[in-house]
Steps between C-alpha positions, in 0.01 A plus 500: 500500500607141578857464629666160545601411860865589417399850405259610770492872575716433809770345284476783251578764759789286622642519150482877521676514838826378349771741619717372789583781747682512830363696794759649734519694820773760550540610859619834623814463716573788737840523672731747667848537344827555693447878487168467677291587188188307433501333157262275321498272198282232345589130508577326171153339510373169619294272272156442657312307229491424129167538316356487153315810368389697195678832444304787359715786371368849572146398607271778605517383860882500499532842336246658740677350803835612366381859449323513836795365695754709306755224559565389143467607137151390383653361178698246701210374711356153475210304647570143602200268524521186718260226603382563854756441775542619859674827415395650836745266686801586282743780557615594148607826341682394186437267207759373252431373149733438205762754600259765634473612861155643570386685812150429630269800483170334589330170564128418466271209442274517188204284389571513131779587260537567129791318341563514125160658446300230685338543848568221753298481823656370815348185648271570796679603811834497326568839337806579290788686663611817315840640588591839351874549456741758367817387327792603722803368314649225297694238695758258377460123503882456492 
C-alpha cells in the first residue's frame, strides 16, 4: 500500500501515541519524631518527564501483571505504550494523566504492539516501552 510521505508508518504510530502523561517519582521519607518513634511518609511527587503515549485499558498484559502482583484491581489496570526512551535511567513510580494517579506495576520493552486492531512493529533497535499501571486514585487539578 502506497502512503504519501506525510503518512509514513512512523507518522501513523505517532498519531496513535497521542496521550500526554507525566512521570513522577515519590520518595520515601523516614524520620524520627519527638517521641523517638520512627515514622515514614512519601513525598508529594516530583515531575521527572512528560511523554506522549497510547493508553490501552485492561490489556491482557496489564491484567496479568495486576493479578500476579496483587497490588491493584485488574479492572483498573492499564498498559501505556511509548516510543522508545531511556527508561532505565529514570527513577519513576507514578504516572499522572487527566485526573488519574497510576502506580507503576511493571516496565518492559516490546518489539510490536497492537493499537486499535492494527499491529505496529518498532523500528530496528528502538523497541516500544510498555508500562503497566494500576489506577491508584483521582487527583484534583484545582
